[in-house]
LOVO-972330 format. One line per 10 residues: number of its first residue (from 0); their letters; for each residue x, y, z of C-alpha. Coordinates in Angstrom, 3 decimals, decimal comma. Layout:
BEGIN
NUM = A = X:Y:Z ~ ...;
This chain:
BEGIN
0 = XXXXXXXXXX = 0,000:0,000:0,000 ~ 2,752:2,468:0,881 ~ 4,463:1,885:-2,449 ~ 1,186:2,444:-4,277 ~ 0,629:5,712:-2,380 ~ 4,101:6,912:-3,359 ~ 3,402:6,119:-7,007 ~ 0,177:8,117:-6,928 ~ 1,928:11,048:-5,273 ~ 4,586:11,089:-7,982;
10 = XXXXXXXXXX = 1,916:10,871:-10,675 ~ 0,146:13,985:-9,325 ~ 3,442:15,836:-9,030 ~ 4,070:15,100:-12,690 ~ 0,573:16,447:-13,447 ~ 1,459:19,846:-11,968 ~ 0,724:19,555:-8,256 ~ 3,041:21,645:-6,081 ~ 2,708:19,366:-3,086 ~ 0,873:16,134:-2,243;
20 = XXXXXXXXXX = 0,458:14,204:0,989 ~ -1,549:11,202:2,123 ~ -2,588:9,993:5,573 ~ -3,447:6,314:5,502 ~ -5,189:4,898:8,568 ~ -4,824:1,086:8,463 ~ -7,138:1,146:11,493 ~ -8,695:3,446:14,060 ~ -10,721:1,875:16,838 ~ -12,665:3,207:19,795;
30 = XXXXXXXXXX = -14,311:1,549:22,774 ~ -16,642:3,337:25,225 ~ -18,343:1,955:28,350 ~ -20,552:3,802:30,816 ~ -22,173:2,552:34,009 ~ -25,030:4,611:35,479 ~ -26,381:3,821:38,940 ~ -25,149:0,246:38,752 ~ -26,437:-0,453:35,240 ~ -24,209:-0,865:32,209;
40 = XXXXXXXXXX = -25,935:1,907:30,291 ~ -23,749:2,036:27,210 ~ -21,021:0,005:25,559 ~ -19,902:0,714:22,008 ~ -17,020:-0,357:19,813 ~ -16,134:1,140:16,433 ~ -13,392:0,492:13,916 ~ -12,675:2,264:10,647 ~ -9,905:2,667:8,109 ~ -9,229:4,804:5,091;
50 = XXXXXXXXXX = -7,028:7,402:3,463 ~ -7,108:11,179:3,120 ~ -5,252:12,991:0,330 ~ -4,267:16,673:0,155 ~ -3,048:18,330:-3,040 ~ -1,663:21,836:-3,435 ~ -2,105:23,208:-6,948 ~ -1,481:26,828:-7,996 ~ -1,857:28,053:-4,415 ~ -5,056:26,156:-3,537;
60 = XXXXXXXXXX = -5,817:23,007:-1,576 ~ -7,785:20,058:-2,854 ~ -8,810:17,207:-0,581 ~ -10,470:13,827:-0,930 ~ -10,889:10,846:1,358 ~ -12,329:7,346:1,217 ~ -12,537:4,133:3,179 ~ -12,573:2,257:-0,142 ~ -8,979:1,744:-1,247 ~ -9,889:-0,246:-4,349;
70 = XXXXXXXXXX = -9,164:2,640:-6,746 ~ -6,385:4,856:-5,382 ~ -5,892:6,601:-8,717 ~ -9,479:7,906:-8,711 ~ -9,106:9,078:-5,119 ~ -5,931:11,031:-5,875 ~ -7,420:12,434:-9,095 ~ -10,417:13,715:-7,121 ~ -8,121:15,649:-4,772 ~ -6,278:17,172:-7,734;
80 = XXXXXXXXXX = -9,540:18,074:-9,476 ~ -10,765:19,786:-6,313 ~ -7,522:21,773:-6,106 ~ -7,827:22,852:-9,732 ~ -11,349:24,173:-9,131 ~ -10,265:25,955:-5,944 ~ -7,286:27,508:-7,740 ~ -9,687:29,445:-9,981 ~ -11,085:31,228:-6,932 ~ -8,093:31,556:-4,629;
90 = XXXXXXXXXX = -7,518:35,050:-3,217 ~ -4,393:34,363:-1,142 ~ -2,139:31,717:-2,719 ~ -1,090:29,114:-0,166 ~ 2,584:28,605:0,595 ~ 4,052:26,081:2,996 ~ 6,914:26,743:5,396 ~ 10,053:24,706:4,806 ~ 10,546:21,419:6,609 ~ 12,921:18,477:6,473;
100 = XXXXXXXXXX = 12,154:15,166:4,797 ~ 11,731:12,659:7,614 ~ 11,615:8,876:7,773 ~ 10,545:8,009:11,291 ~ 8,060:6,298:13,585 ~ 6,371:7,139:16,870 ~ 4,518:4,959:19,376 ~ 2,761:6,492:22,350 ~ 3,815:4,900:25,654 ~ 1,461:2,037:26,410;
110 = XXXXXXXXXX = 2,234:-1,345:27,990 ~ -1,183:-3,033:27,995 ~ -3,300:-2,627:24,887 ~ -6,792:-1,806:26,232 ~ -8,375:-3,446:23,185 ~ -6,908:-6,764:24,273 ~ -8,392:-6,512:27,779 ~ -11,520:-8,692:28,162 ~ -14,837:-6,877:28,348 ~ -15,501:-8,628:31,646;
120 = XXXXXXXXXX = -12,472:-6,926:33,220 ~ -13,634:-3,490:32,061 ~ -17,136:-4,069:33,405 ~ -15,699:-5,363:36,678 ~ -13,763:-2,114:37,098 ~ -16,874:-0,021:36,463 ~ -18,836:-2,142:38,928 ~ -16,177:-1,690:41,604 ~ -16,204:2,071:41,077 ~ -20,001:2,165:41,157;
130 = XXXXXXXXXX = -19,984:0,441:44,538 ~ -17,471:2,984:45,856 ~ -19,619:5,864:44,592 ~ -22,833:4,444:46,073 ~ -22,810:6,534:49,253 ~ -25,489:8,411:51,242 ~ -26,394:11,691:49,552 ~ -25,458:10,463:46,068 ~ -28,522:10,620:43,828 ~ -26,811:9,610:40,591;
140 = XXXXXXXXXX = -23,429:8,031:39,985 ~ -21,557:7,531:36,730 ~ -18,324:5,818:35,753 ~ -16,909:5,846:32,223 ~ -14,058:4,308:30,234 ~ -12,945:5,466:26,790 ~ -10,192:3,820:24,738 ~ -8,768:4,917:21,386 ~ -6,098:3,314:19,237 ~ -5,022:4,221:15,716;
150 = XXXXXXXXXX = -2,224:3,689:13,261 ~ -1,373:6,477:10,834 ~ 1,015:6,306:7,885 ~ 1,970:9,736:6,524 ~ 3,688:10,074:3,135 ~ 4,321:13,285:1,218 ~ 5,903:14,496:-2,004 ~ 8,859:16,018:-0,135 ~ 10,232:12,642:0,897 ~ 8,701:12,172:4,347;
160 = XXXXXXXXXX = 7,382:8,807:5,488 ~ 6,185:8,563:9,093 ~ 4,332:5,811:10,944 ~ 2,507:6,479:14,208 ~ 0,717:4,191:16,644 ~ -1,353:6,192:19,126 ~ -3,133:4,798:22,187 ~ -5,395:6,913:24,386 ~ -7,156:6,078:27,647 ~ -9,709:8,340:29,345;
170 = XXXXXXXXXX = -11,886:7,736:32,372 ~ -14,362:9,725:34,450 ~ -16,051:9,181:37,796 ~ -18,974:11,457:38,686 ~ -21,515:11,773:41,474 ~ -24,599:13,995:41,628 ~ -26,654:15,050:44,639 ~ -29,535:17,420:45,375 ~ -29,357:20,113:48,064 ~ -32,210:21,228:50,331;
180 = XXXXXXXXXX = -33,342:23,760:47,741 ~ -33,766:21,101:45,071 ~ -30,663:22,152:43,109 ~ -28,400:19,409:41,772 ~ -24,628:19,476:42,199 ~ -21,935:17,292:40,665 ~ -18,405:16,341:41,640 ~ -16,145:14,616:39,108 ~ -12,743:13,065:38,683 ~ -11,046:12,748:35,284;
190 = XXXXXXXXXX = -8,092:10,457:34,683 ~ -4,909:12,520:34,401 ~ -1,295:11,559:33,802 ~ -0,192:8,641:35,962 ~ 3,210:7,006:35,647 ~ 5,006:6,798:32,335 ~ 2,400:5,193:30,072 ~ -1,291:5,284:29,257 ~ -2,490:1,841:28,329 ~ -4,881:-0,240:30,435;
200 = XXXXXXXXXX = -2,308:0,070:33,208 ~ -3,532:3,668:33,680 ~ -6,704:2,256:35,195 ~ -5,382:1,747:38,711 ~ -8,337:0,505:40,750 ~ -6,844:1,484:44,104 ~ -6,054:5,038:42,949 ~ -9,495:5,412:41,390 ~ -11,066:4,103:44,586 ~ -9,333:6,848:46,566;
210 = XXXXXXXXXX = -10,641:9,445:44,124 ~ -14,140:7,981:44,408 ~ -13,994:8,402:48,180 ~ -12,781:11,982:47,787 ~ -15,443:13,183:45,341 ~ -18,316:11,578:47,292 ~ -17,054:13,228:50,489 ~ -16,706:16,597:48,768 ~ -20,155:16,299:47,217 ~ -21,597:15,869:50,704;
220 = XXXXXXXXXX = -19,799:19,020:51,826 ~ -21,163:20,964:48,845 ~ -24,742:19,843:49,469 ~ -24,565:21,160:53,037 ~ -22,694:24,373:52,176 ~ -23,844:27,973:51,884 ~ -23,854:29,743:48,525 ~ -20,702:31,418:47,254 ~ -20,633:35,105:48,278 ~ -20,812:37,844:45,631;
230 = XXXXXXXXXX = -17,665:39,905:46,090 ~ -14,089:40,427:44,971 ~ -11,535:37,930:46,248 ~ -8,270:36,333:45,213 ~ -9,072:33,109:43,375 ~ -6,745:30,131:43,796 ~ -7,317:27,721:40,921 ~ -6,478:24,045:41,369 ~ -5,413:22,080:38,252 ~ -8,968:20,693:37,944;
240 = XXXXXXXXXX = -10,178:24,148:36,801 ~ -6,851:25,784:35,928 ~ -6,588:23,486:32,901 ~ -9,842:24,871:31,495 ~ -8,816:28,484:32,147 ~ -5,621:27,789:30,209 ~ -7,458:25,906:27,461 ~ -10,056:28,580:26,759 ~ -8,162:31,845:27,259 ~ -4,634:30,913:26,167;
250 = XXXXXXXXXX = -4,937:27,788:24,012 ~ -7,822:28,720:21,741 ~ -6,848:32,388:21,716 ~ -3,390:31,578:20,343 ~ -4,323:29,237:17,488 ~ -2,908:31,056:14,492 ~ -5,743:30,198:12,093 ~ -8,162:31,708:14,609 ~ -5,994:34,843:14,852 ~ -6,126:35,108:11,036;
260 = XXXXXXXXXX = -9,924:34,865:11,105 ~ -10,524:31,322:9,849 ~ -12,721:30,218:12,780 ~ -14,967:33,279:12,950 ~ -17,929:31,627:11,240 ~ -18,007:28,716:13,655 ~ -16,018:28,721:16,889 ~ -15,044:32,381:17,082 ~ -11,835:34,318:16,624 ~ -9,181:35,833:18,864;
270 = XXXXXXXXXX = -8,525:39,270:20,311 ~ -4,838:38,774:19,453 ~ -3,490:40,513:16,330 ~ -0,293:39,937:14,362 ~ 1,067:43,205:15,741 ~ 0,862:41,865:19,307 ~ 3,661:39,313:19,023 ~ 6,738:40,403:20,911 ~ 5,015:43,291:22,678 ~ 1,617:42,423:24,180;
280 = XXXXXXXXXX = 1,690:41,950:27,938 ~ -0,601:38,948:28,144 ~ -0,062:38,339:31,856 ~ 2,124:39,145:34,832 ~ 5,825:38,280:34,882 ~ 4,913:35,042:36,676 ~ 3,249:33,667:33,530 ~ 5,210:31,486:31,129 ~ 3,116:29,300:28,848 ~ 4,168:26,844:26,159;
290 = XXXXXXXXXX = 2,807:24,446:23,562 ~ 4,852:21,371:24,407 ~ 4,174:18,328:22,236 ~ 7,374:16,702:23,534 ~ 5,918:16,026:27,000 ~ 5,721:12,292:27,637 ~ 2,571:10,286:28,294 ~ -0,171:12,694:27,273 ~ -2,608:12,874:24,348 ~ -1,095:16,206:23,349;
300 = XXXXXXXXXX = 2,123:14,434:22,332 ~ 2,039:12,577:19,019 ~ 5,599:12,535:17,670 ~ 4,901:14,286:14,364 ~ 1,979:16,415:13,232 ~ -0,118:15,841:10,111 ~ 2,184:18,074:8,074 ~ 5,063:15,716:8,893 ~ 6,688:18,249:11,259 ~ 8,351:16,895:14,441;
310 = XXXXXXXXXX = 6,742:17,632:17,809 ~ 8,093:20,801:19,390 ~ 8,190:22,737:22,639 ~ 7,135:26,260:21,631 ~ 7,076:29,132:24,128 ~ 3,836:31,087:23,733 ~ 4,112:33,580:26,580 ~ 7,478:34,421:28,115 ~ 7,286:36,041:31,551 ~ 4,013:37,649:30,573;
320 = XXXXXXXXXX = 4,921:38,773:27,034 ~ 3,237:37,159:24,014 ~ 5,946:35,611:21,812 ~ 4,439:32,613:20,000 ~ 1,352:30,864:18,679 ~ -0,017:27,401:17,877 ~ 1,015:26,964:14,248 ~ 1,248:24,782:11,166 ~ 3,111:25,115:7,855 ~ 0,467:27,089:5,987;
330 = XXXXXXXXXX = -0,578:29,686:8,532 ~ 2,922:30,815:9,501 ~ 3,633:31,746:5,877 ~ 0,344:33,612:5,559 ~ 0,877:35,427:8,858 ~ 4,382:36,534:7,942 ~ 3,183:37,757:4,539 ~ 0,247:39,688:5,979 ~ 2,395:41,206:8,735 ~ 5,098:42,072:6,167;
340 = XXXXXXXXXX = 7,727:40,801:8,561 ~ 8,892:37,470:9,898 ~ 7,006:36,771:13,101 ~ 7,353:32,991:12,905 ~ 10,512:31,127:11,935 ~ 8,636:28,007:10,825 ~ 5,858:25,608:11,736 ~ 5,287:24,785:15,386 ~ 4,213:21,255:14,463 ~ 0,606:21,650:15,607;
350 = XXXXXXXXXX = -1,403:20,759:12,479 ~ -3,664:17,770:13,177 ~ -6,830:16,125:11,874 ~ -9,222:14,077:13,961 ~ -9,661:11,399:11,287 ~ -8,533:10,417:7,785 ~ -11,612:12,119:6,301 ~ -10,840:15,541:7,828 ~ -8,220:18,084:6,764 ~ -5,513:19,021:9,285;
360 = XXXXXXXXXX = -5,935:22,341:11,090 ~ -4,025:24,013:13,908 ~ -4,839:22,241:17,155 ~ -3,578:22,581:20,683 ~ -0,814:20,224:21,739 ~ -0,045:20,301:25,489 ~ -0,678:23,911:26,457 ~ 1,191:24,193:29,736 ~ 1,954:26,773:32,387 ~ 5,444:26,527:33,848;
370 = XXXXXXXXXX = 5,537:25,852:37,602 ~ 6,650:28,791:39,707 ~ 8,444:29,485:42,973 ~ 5,557:30,366:45,233 ~ 5,462:27,054:47,052 ~ 2,800:24,490:47,751 ~ -0,950:24,979:47,833 ~ -0,823:25,298:51,614 ~ 1,875:27,953:51,376 ~ -0,099:29,958:48,811;
380 = XXXXXXXXXX = -3,229:29,740:50,972 ~ -1,272:30,854:54,034 ~ -0,239:34,023:52,184 ~ -3,746:34,865:50,999 ~ -5,743:37,301:53,145 ~ -9,117:36,979:51,441 ~ -9,592:34,360:48,751 ~ -11,307:31,254:47,483 ~ -9,846:27,934:46,299 ~ -11,724:26,578:43,258;
390 = XXXXXXXXXX = -11,846:23,179:41,564 ~ -13,877:21,277:38,971 ~ -15,447:22,607:35,783 ~ -19,226:22,977:35,926 ~ -20,033:25,371:33,089 ~ -18,247:28,018:31,088 ~ -18,979:30,929:28,779 ~ -16,322:32,549:26,584 ~ -16,383:35,752:24,526 ~ -16,421:35,168:20,763;
400 = XXXXXXXXXX = -12,855:36,468:20,547 ~ -11,717:34,988:23,874 ~ -11,590:38,483:25,346 ~ -13,694:37,646:28,421 ~ -14,994:34,612:30,305 ~ -17,279:33,308:33,039 ~ -16,672:29,953:34,756 ~ -18,791:28,027:37,235 ~ -16,994:25,477:39,410 ~ -18,070:22,402:41,344;
410 = XXXXXXXXXX = -16,661:23,380:44,730 ~ -15,053:26,307:46,505 ~ -13,193:26,705:49,791 ~ -13,183:30,209:51,257 ~ -9,844:31,520:52,524 ~ -9,717:34,125:55,294 ~ -6,546:35,356:56,962 ~ -4,458:32,595:55,433 ~ -6,712:29,691:56,432 ~ -9,504:27,655:54,856;
420 = XXXXXXXXXX = -12,700:28,871:56,529 ~ -15,346:26,704:54,870 ~ -16,855:25,146:51,756 ~ -19,265:27,018:49,473 ~ -21,527:25,788:46,657 ~ -22,274:27,360:43,278 ~ -18,906:29,138:43,087 ~ -18,281:31,199:39,973 ~ -15,696:33,684:38,780 ~ -15,393:35,963:35,776;
430 = XXXXXXXXXX = -13,058:38,442:34,163 ~ -11,466:40,000:31,119 ~ -8,727:37,770:29,745 ~ -5,787:40,183:29,788 ~ -6,723:41,839:33,066 ~ -7,168:38,428:34,659 ~ -3,818:36,996:33,557 ~ -2,094:40,228:34,577 ~ -3,510:39,767:38,075 ~ -1,576:36,475:38,428;
440 = XXXXXXXXXX = 0,197:36,888:41,767 ~ 1,331:33,385:42,729 ~ 2,303:30,261:40,778 ~ 2,725:27,006:42,647 ~ 5,861:24,899:42,565 ~ 6,412:21,495:40,912 ~ 4,462:19,727:43,659 ~ 1,275:21,489:42,488 ~ 1,844:20,870:38,736 ~ -0,388:18,232:37,129;
450 = XXXXXXXXXX = -1,126:17,140:33,570 ~ -4,882:17,100:32,995 ~ -6,269:15,237:29,970 ~ -8,847:16,695:27,561 ~ -10,733:14,269:25,323 ~ -13,342:16,571:23,794 ~ -11,773:19,721:22,336 ~ -13,955:20,824:19,436 ~ -12,899:23,033:16,544 ~ -13,391:23,382:12,808;
460 = XXXXXXXXXX = -16,266:23,109:10,388 ~ -17,213:20,280:10,074 ~ -16,421:19,846:13,748 ~ -13,297:17,915:14,702 ~ -12,914:16,518:18,222 ~ -9,306:16,352:19,376 ~ -7,447:15,026:22,431 ~ -4,701:16,911:24,265 ~ -3,307:17,737:27,680 ~ -2,582:20,677:29,979;
470 = XXXXXXXXXX = 0,256:20,707:32,484 ~ -0,721:23,373:35,018 ~ 0,218:24,366:38,583 ~ -1,923:25,933:41,276 ~ -2,277:29,638:40,458 ~ -3,609:32,660:42,370 ~ -5,236:35,685:40,756 ~ -6,115:38,838:42,730 ~ -9,218:41,036:42,795 ~ -11,498:38,711:40,853;
480 = XXXX = -15,289:38,915:40,956 ~ -16,868:35,719:42,297 ~ -20,413:34,505:42,915 ~ -22,124:36,141:39,926;
C-alpha cells in the first residue's frame, strides 16, 4: 500500500501539483463503556480505516478521502480536481513553510493494549467504582471508560514517510446530589497523567477508589454548604479548573488560524493581532506558557503532526509577554506575509486532523503553564488574606474572541486570613482575559503541577474533536469577581 501511495503522489506531481500528501489509517478503533447507577448503560465499539489525500495546486488546496482503497488513482485524481477548481477562486495563494524530509516512527507509551483486555475486566472495574460511589447523599453516579487506538502512515511528495501508533485512555467518575433547595450538584474526577504510560495500566483501581472516596465526600460538603458570596476575592485555581482556564483563554486564543480569522464563522476568533507578538503583555511576569508536544505520556504528544513536522516545545508567553502561537506550515507563511515581517521562523508542528476524512488544522498540543516558585498549595493559601480555592469545571462561557470569560466550578473553599474557613456551593468567577492573567500573583511549585487530559476539544467546520493535555500548577489571581 505504501508503495502504491508513493506512485500516486509522484503521478500527481508530474501532473502539476506543487505538493501532495496522504494519511493512511490502516485502522482506528474506539471503545466506550458507561455505568449509570449500577447499570451498564452504554457500551460501544467502532473500527474504521481509510485514506485522506491533500493536493496543493497553484496556491489552492484540494482534498479527498475514502474508506474504499480499491481505486487509489481515482481518489488522488479527485483531490487534484478539487484543487484545480479551488485555484480558480483563490484570493491568497497558499505557501508552505520549509521542513525536512523525515523517515521516522512514533509509538505512544502504552504497555497493555486496552483493546486486548476482556470486556468482563472493564465491566468489573466499572462495577467496583459504582460500589465505591454508592454513598449516602449520592442521587446519581456515573463511571466511564474510553479507549482509542489508531495507526497512521503519513507520506508526502517532499520525501517524508512517518508511521505512528497512538493509544489513548480516558476515564471519568462522577456523582450527583440534590441540596435542600432542590438544586443538583456534581463532583467529578477525570483520569490525568499517571506514571510513564497510558495503556490499560492507567486504570489503577486502588487510585481510582481513593478518588471515588474523595469526590463523594466533597459532594456531601457541597450539598450542606452555603452559597458562594458575591464579592471580589483572590481566586486560587487548582489544576482541575486551571486546565480549562488555560485551554479557553490561552490555548484557543493563540491558534494562528483563529488569529487570522478562519474560525470566525463557527467557533469564534481571537482578540490577538499579528502586531501583538513580541510586545503584548498577556499576563504578569509570573506567567510562562508553552505548547509542548514533547511532554511524555499525554494525548497532546504525538511525535509528528499531520504536516510531517516533528513535535516541538514552543514558548507562547514568556514572563508575561506574548511571543508565539499554535502553528502549522500554511498559517505561519500567511501570517508573515500579511504582517510584512517574519514573526514565525517556521511551523510549530501543531497541524492535526481528527480522522482520515478531515483536513488538518491548527490544534492545541499540550498547552502548559510553567511551575513557579511560590510554594505548595498550603503555602499559597497561608499568604492569601481573602480568597477562594476553586476546583472542577461545571459550566463556562467565553467571549467570541476569547476576550472575556465566566466559569462556574463544582466546589469552593473560602480563605480568610491565610486559612480555609469553609466550603461554598455554586462558586463562579469571571473576568477580562488580559486583566485576569495580569492579576496572576502566585504560581505554585512542581508539587502542584499536574497534567490534565482533555478528550473533547472541538474546533473546525465540520467539527473535529481532538485530544490533548494541559500541564498546570496551582495559580492565584487577585481582585477577581466571584459569585455572579
